[in-house]
C-alpha positions in Angstrom: -21.4 -22.9 9.0 -24.4 -22.5 6.9 -27.6 -20.7 7.6 -30.5 -19.1 5.8 -30.2 -15.7 7.4 -27.6 -13.5 8.9 -27.5 -13.4 12.7 -25.5 -11.4 15.2 -22.0 -12.3 16.1 -21.9 -14.8 19.0 -19.0 -15.0 21.5 -17.9 -18.6 22.1 -16.2 -18.5 25.5 -14.9 -22.1 25.3 -13.2 -21.6 21.9 -12.5 -18.0 22.5 -13.7 -16.9 19.1 -16.5 -15.0 17.6 -18.8 -17.2 15.5 -21.2 -15.9 12.8 -24.0 -17.8 11.1 -24.3 -16.6 7.5 -25.8 -16.3 4.6 -28.9 -16.9 2.5 -27.0 -19.3 0.1 -25.9 -22.9 0.9 -22.6 -22.2 -0.9 -21.6 -19.3 1.3 -19.8 -19.4 4.6 -18.0 -17.2 7.1 -15.0 -18.8 8.8 -13.6 -17.6 12.1 -10.3 -18.2 13.8 -9.5 -18.2 17.5 -9.0 -14.8 19.1 -5.5 -13.6 19.8 -6.9 -11.9 22.9 -8.6 -13.3 25.9 -11.7 -11.1 26.2 -14.2 -9.2 24.1 -15.1 -10.0 20.5 -12.0 -10.4 18.3 -11.9 -12.6 15.3 -11.1 -12.6 11.6 -14.0 -13.4 9.4 -13.0 -14.8 6.0 -16.0 -14.3 3.6 -16.0 -17.2 1.1 -18.4 -17.5 -1.8 -18.5 -19.9 -4.7 -19.3 -16.8 -6.9 -18.2 -13.4 -5.7 -18.5 -10.6 -8.2 -18.9 -7.5 -6.0 -17.7 -6.7 -2.5 -17.8 -3.6 -0.4 -16.8 -2.7 3.2 -17.9 0.3 5.2 -16.5 1.3 8.6 -18.7 2.7 11.4 -16.0 2.8 14.1 -12.4 1.6 14.9 -13.6 -2.1 15.1 -17.1 -2.1 13.7 -18.8 -1.7 10.3 -20.3 -3.9 7.6 -19.2 -6.1 4.7 -21.5 -6.6 1.7 -20.9 -9.4 -0.8 -23.1 -9.5 -3.9 -25.9 -7.7 -2.1 -25.7 -9.6 1.2 -24.7 -7.4 4.1 -23.2 -8.5 7.4 -22.6 -6.0 10.2 -19.6 -6.7 12.6 -18.9 -5.3 16.0 -15.5 -5.4 17.6 -13.5 -7.5 15.2 -9.9 -7.9 14.3 -8.7 -7.3 10.7 -11.2 -8.3 8.1 -10.1 -10.5 5.2 -12.3 -10.9 2.1 -11.4 -14.2 0.4 -13.0 -15.5 -2.8 -12.7 -19.3 -3.0 -10.4 -21.0 -5.5 -10.6 -21.8 -8.4 -13.5 -19.5 -9.1 -12.8 -16.1 -10.8 -11.6 -13.4 -8.5 -13.9 -10.6 -7.3 -14.6 -8.0 -10.0 -15.5 -4.9 -8.0 -14.4 -3.8 -4.6 -15.5 -0.7 -2.6 -14.0 0.5 0.6 -15.7 3.3 2.6 -14.4 5.1 5.6 -16.3 6.0 8.8 -18.3 9.1 9.5 -15.4 10.7 11.3 -12.1 12.1 10.1 -10.3 9.2 8.5 -6.6 8.8 7.4 -6.8 5.7 5.2 -3.8 4.1 3.6 -4.2 1.6 0.7 -1.1 -0.5 0.2 -0.1 -4.0 -0.9 -0.8 -6.7 1.7 1.7 -9.3 2.8 -0.5 -11.9 1.0 0.4 -11.9 -2.7 -2.5 -10.6 -4.8 -4.1 -8.7 -2.0 -4.3 -5.1 -1.0 -5.0 -3.7 2.5 -6.8 -0.6 3.7 -5.8 0.6 7.1 -6.7 3.6 9.3 -6.7 4.4 13.0 -10.4 5.0 12.9 -11.4 1.7 11.2 -10.6 -1.9 11.2 -8.0 -2.9 8.6 -9.5 -4.7 5.5 -7.6 -7.1 3.4 -9.1 -7.8 0.0 -8.1 -9.4 -3.3 -7.1 -7.2 -6.2 -10.3 -6.8 -8.3 -10.5 -7.3 -12.0 -12.8 -4.4 -12.9 -13.0 -1.6 -10.4 -11.7 -0.4 -7.0 -13.4 2.5 -5.3 -12.0 3.9 -2.0 -14.0 6.7 -0.5 -13.5 8.5 2.8 -17.2 8.9 3.6 -18.2 11.7 5.9 -15.7 13.8 7.8 -12.5 15.5 6.7 -10.6 12.5 5.2 -7.2 11.8 3.8 -6.5 8.8 1.5 -3.0 7.8 0.8 -1.9 5.4 -1.9 1.4 3.7 -0.9 3.7 1.1 -2.2 3.4 -0.6 -5.5 -0.3 -1.0 -6.5 -0.6 -3.2 -9.7 -4.2 -3.2 -10.9 -4.3 -4.5 -14.5 -7.2 -3.1 -16.4 -8.9 -1.8 -13.2 -10.9 1.5 -13.0 -9.5 3.0 -9.8 -11.6 5.8 -8.1 -10.4 7.6 -5.0 -12.7 10.1 -3.3 -11.8 12.2 -0.2 -11.1 15.8 0.8 -7.3 15.1 0.6 -5.6 12.5 -1.6 -2.0 11.6 -1.5 0.0 9.4 -3.9 2.9 8.9 -1.5 6.6 9.2 -2.1 7.9 6.1 -3.8 4.5 4.8 -4.7 3.5 3.3 -8.0 0.0 3.0 -9.2 -0.3 1.0 -12.4 -3.6 -0.1 -14.1 -2.1 -1.1 -17.4 -1.6 -4.6 -18.7 -5.2 -5.9 -18.5 -7.8 -6.2 -21.3 -7.5 -2.4 -21.3 -5.3 0.1 -19.6 -7.8 0.9 -16.9 -8.1 4.4 -15.4 -7.0 6.4 -12.4 -9.4 9.0 -11.0 -8.4 11.0 -8.0 -11.3 13.2 -6.9 -10.7 15.5 -3.9 -13.8 17.4 -2.9 -14.8 19.4 0.1 -18.1 21.3 0.7 -18.6 23.6 3.7 -21.6 25.8 4.8 -20.6 27.0 8.2 -22.8 28.0 11.1 -24.0 31.5 12.0 -23.3 32.7 15.6 -25.1 36.0 16.3 -25.2 36.6 12.6 -21.5 36.0 12.0 -20.2 33.1 9.9 -16.6 31.9 9.8 -16.1 29.0 7.4 -13.2 27.4 5.5 -12.7 24.5 3.3 -9.9 22.9 1.3 -9.4 20.0 -1.2 -6.1 18.8 -2.6 -4.5 16.0 -4.6 -0.7 15.6 -4.3 1.5 13.3 -6.3 5.0 13.5 -5.0 8.0 11.4 -6.1 5.5 8.8 -7.4 4.6 7.0 -10.6 1.1 6.7 -12.1 0.6 4.6 -15.3 -2.9 4.1 -16.7 -5.2 4.5 -19.7 -6.5 7.9 -18.4 -5.4 9.8 -15.4 -7.6 12.5 -13.8 -6.6 14.4 -10.6 -9.2 17.0 -9.6 -9.7 19.1 -6.5 -12.9 21.1 -5.8 -13.5 23.2 -2.7 -17.0 24.6 -2.4 -18.0 27.1 0.4 -21.7 28.1 0.4 -22.6 29.8 3.7 -26.3 30.5 4.3 -27.5 34.1 4.6 -28.3 34.7 8.4 -30.7 37.4 7.4 -30.3 39.2 10.7 -29.5 42.8 11.9 -25.8 41.9 11.8 -24.6 39.7 8.9 -20.9 39.0 8.7 -18.9 36.5 6.8 -15.2 35.4 6.9 -14.8 32.6 4.3 -11.7 30.9 2.8 -11.6 28.2 0.2 -8.6 26.5 -1.5 -8.2 23.8 -4.0 -4.8 22.4 -5.1 -3.5 19.8 -7.5 0.2 19.3 -7.4 2.5 16.9 -9.2 6.0 17.2 -7.8 8.8 15.0 -9.1 6.0 12.8 -10.5 6.0 10.4 -13.4 2.6 10.2 -15.1 2.1 8.1 -18.2 -1.2 7.6 -19.9 -2.3 6.0 -23.2 -5.2 8.5 -23.2 -5.9 11.8 -21.5 -4.3 13.3 -18.4 -6.3 15.9 -16.6 -5.2 18.1 -13.7 -7.8 20.5 -12.4 -8.4 22.7 -9.3 -11.5 24.6 -8.6 -12.4 26.8 -5.7 -16.0 28.2 -5.4 -17.4 30.6 -2.8 -21.0 31.6 -3.1 -22.6 33.8 -0.6 -25.1 36.6 0.0 -25.0 38.5 3.3 -28.1 40.5 3.9 -28.6 42.6 7.0 -32.2 43.3 7.8 -32.9 46.4 9.8 -34.7 46.2 13.2 -38.2 47.5 12.7 -38.3 49.1 16.1 -34.9 51.0 15.7 -35.2 54.6 16.6 -31.7 55.7 17.4 -30.6 57.9 14.5 -27.0 57.8 15.7 -26.6 54.1 15.4 -26.8 51.7 12.4 -30.0 49.9 12.0 -28.2 47.0 10.3 -24.6 46.0 9.4 -23.4 43.6 6.7 -19.9 42.7 5.6 -17.9 39.9 3.9 -14.3 38.9 3.7 -13.6 36.1 1.2 -10.4 34.4 0.1 -10.6 31.8 -2.7 -7.6 30.2 -4.4 -7.2 27.3 -6.9 -3.9 26.0 -8.1 -2.8 23.3 -10.5 1.0 22.9 -10.3 3.6 20.7 -12.0 7.1 21.1 -10.6 10.5 19.5 -10.0 11.6 16.7 -12.2 8.0 15.7 -13.2 7.4 13.9 -16.4 3.9 13.7 -17.9 3.2 11.7 -21.1 -0.3 11.7 -22.5 -1.3 10.1 -25.8 -4.5 12.1 -25.6 -5.2 15.6 -24.2 -3.3 17.2 -21.3 -5.5 20.0 -19.8 -4.0 21.7 -16.7 -6.7 23.9 -15.3 -7.4 26.2 -12.3 
């Protein structure tokens, strides 16, 4: 179906499928298949383009979100798993970006049952099947407290892999391999968490954590970077009572891991707590037996980079392990 502009999904009750008219190019189309259910909007769009260089998918709910292909965005409500399919025999997609929802996501990226495809799944978003890109793959959790797990055997020749979330796991038995392309690619695991907290009657209780764990897994690439940064920056309530209880932890752990890089391997954990608690005296205070203002802080901040078990790390370049 061809159209000059994107339109909302339309439910076809006779065919029991959701039809979409797409896109501002005569060579592009969205194909649908009949629903597996009887009611509601459930279909599987297959985005096909004669030239597809960049694709991204963002979730806004368990069955809703948007897909952008070469700058053209289509929002979808209430769909079954999404499949992004570049047409043959054109070159495969170069760059793929997967973004989680605004909630707390637990995203798993693993090989799909279709050869040459990966699939991203989570209880809070629709599963997205996509071809292995040739240049870059970015998976980010978006807002919320997110966990991204890399599972199974992920072969990404020459690809720059970037994973961003509060918690990142390279699962037991997993293999992430970006070697074998025009270059050896890169693996960048960036765990970051920033918290500010909220003052209630001048008292703030805030905590944050970020971690990367590689357990009984193999990572092979040109460069490997695993970093965890937890930042806690509570605002000064500037009241008669100013109290803070803050905790921050950052952890990078390689346990029984096999990491092999033709360049640098970096493991770094950083925990930052920045706060000023200022109690401002009540101008009308006249009781000499009571405090005009009270201020206090309790802060716990830890950062750990840890290599343990039967781990093996080989780096042709530098190997900084920092905390």
